N, C-alpha and C positions, 0 to 999 in steps of 0.2 A: 504494500500500500504506500503510495507516494504522499508527499506533503500536499499536493493539489487535491488528492482524493480526501484527505483528512479535512482540508479547508472546506471542500464542497459538503461533506457530511455535517460539519459544524454550522455552515451557513444554512443548510436545510433545517437543522434542528432549531436554529435561531428563528428562521422564518416561520416554522410551525408554532413556536412559542409566542412569537409576536402576533400571528394571526389569531391564535387562541385568546390571547389577552385582549386584542381588539374586539373580538366577537363578544367576550364576556362584558366588556365596557359598554358595547352597544345594547346588550340585553339589559344591563343595569339601567341605562339611560331610558330605554323603552318602558321598563317596569316603573321607574320613578315618574315618568310622564303619565302613565296610565293611572297611577295613584293620585296624581294631581288632578287629572280629569274626573276621577271618581269623587274626590273631595269637593271639587267645584260643583259637580252635579248634585251631590248631597246637600250642599249649602243652598243651591237654587231650589231644590225640592222642598227644603225646609221653609224658605222664604215664600214659596208659592202656597204651601199648606197653612202657614201661620195665620193669615187673616180668617180663613174658614174655621180653624180651630179656636181662635179667640171668640168668634161669634157663636160657638156651640152652646147649647143649653140642654141640660139634662143628660149629657153623655157620661159614661162611666169607663174606667179602665179596670177591668175585673169587677170587684165589688165597690170600688171607690168612685164617688161622684167627682166630676171635674168642676171645681168651684172657684179656683183661683188661677191667676195668670201662669204661675209656675207649672201647674198641672196641664194647662192648655199648651204651654211651650213643649212639655214632655210629649204630648200627643202629636204635635207637629213634627218633632224629631222621630217619633215612631213611624209616621207617614214617610218621612224622608229616608229612614233606614229601609223601609219596605221598598221604596222606589229604587234605592241604590242597589239592593239585592238583585233586582231585575236588570239594572244597568251593568252589573259585573258579569253577567252571563254572556 
């Protein structure tokens, strides 16, 4: 085996490692972008559901009546979470 053969093998190994690292970085970037999109969608779903949840009268979560603003905000987040589950698929 000559020095040129060894250099070619080393270069091929370097190229494979570089390509693998680049692919891993791209996957990470795509996953982070997807998470940002899901978070933004969840926030928009919450803001869309909030006015209707605030206007509710006589609604319950389980056995508990929704009587204060905090409960109605929790209800809006429940709607947003349900909408986000559909978005993730």
